[in-house]
N, C-alpha and C positions, 0 to 999 in steps of 0.2 A: 505494498499500499502504498502511496503516497504521504505528504509530509500538507498540513492544510497551508493551502494559497496564500502567505501574506496579507492578502485585500479583506482575508477573512478576522486581521487582528484589530484590535483596539489601535486609535492614533492616540503618537506619541502623547506628551501632553502639553500645552500652551507651555513659550518660551515665559512667554506671564505669570504661568503659576505660583501657588505656595507655594511650599514646604508646610506642612501642618505636622506637630509632635503630641504626642496626648502626656499630656499629664499620670502622674505614679498615682499621683492620689486628685480627688474633684475641691477645687476653691473656687473661688467667688472669679476664677477672671482661665477658669480650666479644667479640662473633663478628661476622665479616660476612657479605654479604650472602649470600652465591656459603660459607662453610662454612654457614650454616645449610639451605640450597638444599641443598649436598653430603650434609645430615645424611641431609634430608628422604627423599631420592632411595634414599636408600640403609636407611633402616629404613622406607619404604612409604609415609611418615605427610607430612603436610601441611605448613609449615611454622611453621602454629598449635599445633599438634601437636608439631608437637618442644622449640618452647618451652616446653608447657605440662608435656608432659614430662619437662624440666630442671626447668625451678621444683618439679615434686614430687618431686624427687630430692635435689633445696638440702635441702628441709623437712622430707622423711624421714633427710639428714645432719644438717643443723643445729637441731629445733625438738625438744625435749624428749614423748614422748607421756609424758608421767607426769605426774604433777600436783606442782608445789613442793612442799616439807620443811617442814611445819610446824613447823620445831625438836624438841629434848629427848624424850622419850618423859616422860608424867606420870606419877606415882606409881600413878597410881590404873591404866597400860594398863602399865606392870610387874610389879601385883600378878596383873595376866589373865593375862599372859604368863607367870609364871611355878604360876600353877594349871592349866593349859591343857598346859605340859610334861613329861611324863612321865615320874614317877622315875627320878631317877639316870640318864638318854638325853643330860642336855644337863645344864654348867654355868655360868654368868651371872657373867657380869662384868659393870660400870660403868663400864669405858673401854677401849678397843679397844689401847691403847697403855701 
């Protein structure tokens, strides 16, 4: 019998991939292979999918979802807001404190 064709093998990892080293014990910032396997089995995912899901959750939890503030409003922006505001509906304060 002949050996399997090389085309049926998995693709080599992407050059920008990372190496994941499991911890010897579970910590707040790392897990053991056993824990990753249990999560995968519980969630019905592969270990790779568990890692991606954890990173996606961590990103949603920690990265801003909006552009950074560019500082105080300019006088022109304040004027525009005052013009758009219905008369007598709100009072404008320059400071919150």
